[in-house]
C-alpha positions in Angstrom: 109.1 -99.2 98.0 106.3 -100.6 95.6 103.0 -101.7 97.6 102.3 -105.3 97.7 100.2 -106.9 95.4 97.3 -107.5 97.9 97.4 -103.6 98.5 97.7 -102.7 94.9 94.4 -105.3 93.7 92.4 -104.1 97.1 90.9 -101.1 95.9 91.2 -101.5 92.3 90.1 -104.9 90.8 86.5 -105.2 90.3 85.8 -108.0 87.5 86.3 -111.5 87.1 88.9 -114.1 88.5 90.8 -113.6 85.2 91.0 -109.7 85.3 92.5 -110.0 89.0 95.2 -113.0 87.7 95.9 -110.4 84.1 96.3 -107.3 86.1 98.5 -109.1 89.1 100.8 -110.9 86.2 101.3 -107.5 84.5 102.0 -105.5 87.9 104.3 -108.1 88.6 106.3 -107.8 85.3 106.4 -104.8 84.8 107.8 -103.9 88.3 111.1 -105.3 87.3 113.0 -105.2 83.8 114.6 -108.8 84.4 110.9 -110.4 85.3 109.5 -108.4 82.3 112.6 -110.1 80.3 111.8 -113.6 81.4 108.4 -113.4 80.4 109.2 -112.4 76.9 111.7 -115.3 76.8 109.0 -117.7 78.0 106.7 -116.4 75.2 109.5 -116.7 72.7 110.7 -120.6 73.9 106.6 -121.5 74.0 105.9 -119.9 70.2 109.6 -120.6 69.0 109.6 -117.3 67.5 112.1 -114.6 68.7 110.5 -111.6 70.9 112.4 -108.7 71.8 113.1 -109.0 75.6 111.8 -105.2 76.2 108.4 -105.5 75.2 105.9 -104.4 77.5 102.5 -104.9 78.3 98.9 -103.3 79.2 95.8 -104.5 79.7 92.4 -104.5 77.8 93.4 -102.4 74.9 90.1 -102.6 73.1 90.0 -102.8 69.1 88.0 -101.6 66.1 85.8 -104.7 66.8 85.4 -104.3 70.3 88.0 -107.2 70.6 89.7 -106.9 74.0 92.9 -109.0 74.6 93.8 -109.5 78.5 97.3 -108.3 77.8 98.9 -106.5 74.8 102.7 -106.3 74.0 104.1 -103.5 72.2 107.8 -103.5 71.0 110.0 -100.1 72.0 108.4 -98.3 68.7 105.1 -98.9 69.8 104.2 -101.7 67.7 101.6 -104.2 68.6 103.6 -107.4 68.6 101.7 -109.8 70.8 98.1 -110.6 72.5 97.9 -112.9 75.4 94.5 -113.9 76.5 94.0 -115.4 80.0 91.9 -118.2 81.1 91.0 -120.3 84.2 87.6 -122.1 83.1 85.6 -119.1 81.2 84.7 -120.1 77.4 85.8 -118.4 74.4 84.3 -115.3 73.4 82.9 -114.8 69.5 86.6 -112.9 68.9 88.5 -115.7 70.6 91.0 -116.9 68.5 90.0 -115.4 65.4 89.3 -111.7 65.7 92.7 -111.3 67.7 94.3 -113.1 65.1 92.4 -110.8 62.1 93.6 -108.1 64.8 97.6 -109.5 64.2 97.3 -109.7 61.0 96.2 -106.4 60.1 98.5 -104.9 62.6 101.6 -106.8 61.1 102.0 -108.4 64.6 103.6 -111.6 65.7 101.8 -114.0 68.2 98.9 -114.9 70.3 99.2 -116.5 73.2 96.5 -118.0 75.7 97.4 -119.1 79.2 95.3 -121.3 81.2 95.5 -124.0 83.6 97.5 -127.2 83.0 94.5 -129.8 83.2 92.8 -127.1 80.5 95.4 -127.2 78.4 94.7 -130.0 75.7 91.2 -129.0 75.7 91.4 -125.3 75.0 94.2 -126.3 72.7 91.8 -128.7 70.7 88.7 -126.0 70.9 90.9 -123.0 69.5 92.6 -124.5 66.5 89.0 -126.6 65.4 88.3 -122.8 65.0 90.8 -121.9 63.0 89.9 -124.5 61.0 86.4 -124.3 61.0 87.4 -120.2 59.7 89.3 -121.9 56.7 92.5 -120.5 58.6 96.0 -122.2 57.3 97.5 -123.9 59.7 101.3 -124.6 59.6 103.8 -126.3 61.9 101.6 -127.8 64.8 104.2 -129.0 67.5 102.5 -129.2 70.7 100.6 -126.2 71.9 102.4 -124.2 69.1 101.3 -123.5 65.5 101.3 -120.8 62.9 98.1 -119.5 61.8 98.0 -117.2 58.8 101.6 -116.4 59.2 100.9 -115.7 63.1 102.7 -118.4 66.1 99.8 -119.1 68.3 100.6 -121.2 71.6 99.0 -122.2 75.0 101.1 -121.8 78.2 100.3 -123.1 81.4 99.8 -120.2 84.9 102.2 -122.8 86.5 104.9 -122.2 84.1 104.6 -118.5 84.0 105.3 -118.7 87.8 107.8 -120.7 87.9 109.9 -118.7 85.7 108.8 -115.5 87.5 109.9 -117.0 90.9 113.1 -118.6 89.4 113.8 -115.2 88.2 113.1 -113.1 91.2 115.0 -115.5 93.4 118.4 -114.1 91.7 117.1 -110.4 90.5 114.4 -109.3 91.9 113.8 -111.3 95.5 111.4 -108.0 96.3 108.8 -109.5 94.1 108.6 -113.1 95.7 105.8 -112.2 97.9 104.2 -111.0 95.2 104.5 -113.9 93.0 104.0 -116.2 95.9 100.2 -114.2 96.1 99.1 -114.8 92.4 100.5 -118.3 92.8 98.5 -118.9 95.4 95.2 -117.4 93.8 96.1 -119.6 90.4 96.3 -122.6 92.9 92.7 -121.9 94.2 91.3 -121.1 90.8 92.3 -124.6 89.3 91.2 -126.6 92.7 88.4 -124.7 94.3 85.2 -126.9 94.0 82.7 -123.8 94.5 82.8 -120.1 92.4 81.5 -117.5 94.7 78.3 -116.0 93.5 77.8 -112.3 92.1 74.5 -110.5 91.7 74.2 -111.4 88.1 74.0 -115.1 89.0 70.9 -114.2 90.7 68.7 -113.0 87.8 66.1 -114.9 86.1 68.3 -114.8 82.6 70.2 -117.5 84.5 67.5 -119.6 85.3 66.4 -119.3 81.3 70.2 -119.9 80.3 70.1 -123.5 82.3 66.9 -124.3 80.8 68.1 -124.1 77.1 70.3 -127.2 77.8 67.2 -129.2 78.5 65.4 -127.7 76.0 68.1 -128.5 73.4 67.8 -132.2 74.0 64.0 -132.2 73.7 63.9 -130.5 70.4 66.8 -133.0 69.3 64.5 -135.8 70.2 61.7 -134.6 68.7 63.8 -133.9 65.6 65.2 -137.3 65.2 61.9 -139.3 65.9 60.4 -136.5 63.1 63.0 -138.0 60.5 61.5 -140.1 58.3 64.0 -141.6 56.7 65.5 -143.3 59.9 63.3 -145.5 62.2 63.4 -143.2 65.1 61.5 -144.0 68.6 61.0 -143.1 71.9 58.2 -145.4 73.1 58.6 -146.8 76.2 61.7 -145.0 77.2 62.1 -142.3 80.0 63.9 -139.7 80.3 66.6 -139.4 83.1 67.3 -136.3 85.0 70.3 -136.6 87.5 72.4 -134.6 89.5 75.4 -134.1 86.7 72.7 -132.9 84.0 69.8 -135.5 81.7 69.7 -138.3 79.3 67.1 -138.8 76.9 67.0 -142.3 75.5 65.3 -143.6 72.2 65.7 -146.5 69.4 67.4 -145.3 65.9 67.2 -148.4 63.7 67.9 -151.3 65.9 70.6 -149.4 68.3 69.9 -148.2 71.6 70.9 -144.4 71.7 71.3 -141.9 74.8 71.1 -137.9 74.2 73.2 -136.6 77.0 73.8 -133.1 78.7 76.4 -133.8 81.1 78.3 -131.4 83.3 81.0 -133.8 84.4 82.1 -134.6 80.9 81.7 -131.0 80.0 84.4 -130.0 83.0 86.7 -132.9 82.3 89.6 -131.4 81.2 90.6 -134.3 78.8 87.4 -134.1 76.9 85.9 -131.8 74.3 84.6 -128.0 75.4 80.9 -129.2 75.1 77.4 -129.8 77.2 76.1 -132.5 74.7 77.3 -135.7 74.4 75.6 -138.9 73.0 76.6 -143.1 72.7 74.7 -145.6 70.9 74.8 -149.4 71.4 74.9 -152.4 68.7 73.9 -154.8 71.7 70.7 -153.5 73.5 72.0 -151.4 76.1 75.8 -152.3 75.7 78.4 -151.4 73.3 80.2 -154.8 71.8 83.9 -154.5 71.6 83.8 -154.5 67.7 82.0 -151.1 68.1 84.4 -150.1 70.8 87.0 -150.7 68.6 85.4 -148.6 66.1 84.7 -145.6 68.4 88.4 -145.5 69.5 89.4 -144.6 66.3 87.4 -141.0 66.8 90.1 -138.8 68.3 90.6 -139.1 72.2 89.2 -135.8 73.3 85.9 -136.1 71.4 85.0 -139.3 73.6 84.1 -139.6 77.2 83.4 -142.7 79.4 79.7 -142.9 80.7 79.9 -146.2 82.6 81.8 -148.6 80.4 80.1 -147.2 77.1 82.1 -144.4 75.3 80.5 -141.4 74.5 81.0 -139.0 71.7 80.9 -135.5 71.9 78.3 -133.1 70.0 79.1 -129.4 69.2 76.0 -127.1 69.1 75.8 -124.2 66.7 76.5 -120.6 68.4 74.2 -118.1 67.3 71.4 -120.1 66.2 67.8 -121.0 66.7 66.6 -124.0 68.2 65.6 -126.0 65.3 69.0 -125.0 63.8 70.6 -126.5 66.5 68.4 -129.7 66.5 68.8 -130.3 62.8 72.6 -129.9 62.9 73.0 -132.2 66.2 70.7 -134.9 64.5 73.2 -134.5 61.4 76.4 -134.8 63.8 74.6 -138.0 65.4 74.0 -139.6 62.1 77.2 -138.8 60.5 79.0 -140.5 63.4 77.1 -143.5 63.3 77.5 -143.7 59.5 81.0 -143.5 60.0 81.4 -146.7 62.5 79.5 -148.8 59.4 76.9 -150.5 62.0 
């Protein structure tokens, strides 16, 4: 008789919450051919693609560019055909999704699947498809949370969908797996609902303080960059910065408009919004947005907007792997382009 899931994990798992869930899932589906087949059918349905029911999975298979998908699936001939990346609320790495897509294309693989909480599905989908477009990939046949990228099918499914399929299958053909599935379900529910992520030893290093300081540095440098821009009339004279529990706000005037530069953790965590810490809003009537301006702002995709009180804010996306001045200039251009597009 196979050991219980908790017993299996107790002495083995040292890593992130995603590691725990991934190894747990792989353990469950490898314990029963019926559960493995059910998982493959779920992926086939999500991808709108014919995948073999007998694909089997391994964890953390490192590629030649150091990409490390959480699970990789191989067919009976040993060919890698599908990669799976498991998420709760961790961000995407530099290889996600494009490094994984390159790996699949090179090996003539078929599919890339991301798994996340249902609440994060929209924001994660928007992020990964945006990254594909930024890499000049061809996206075709987008339908819900499924698209084809340069010939590779890509989809986002939820932990809840996986657990429901496994639970339903186990109830009829693999009853012995039900306790393990319940433990995985409980773990995913905890990760989806807990308000506090336990500290790890690496969270105590001074580098964490330096990392957090970056968000404030970016707003300060963005503010200075806007004020120094001679092509616009920007000034923060008489306006104070506003640190708060959610983050930090700096105010200024650009021409006749009142502008707020925002670092906000609540908007950052909101699963309905873009995955970014930075936002801004501007007003055409002192510190209020007229209904005419709001109507124009609502033409912006919903996930690129967030409400700050009664004010519509717009997402700002910082450059990655860039220096502070480069980030500030790019964010300034995003702000000015967004203001121009509303024709205010």
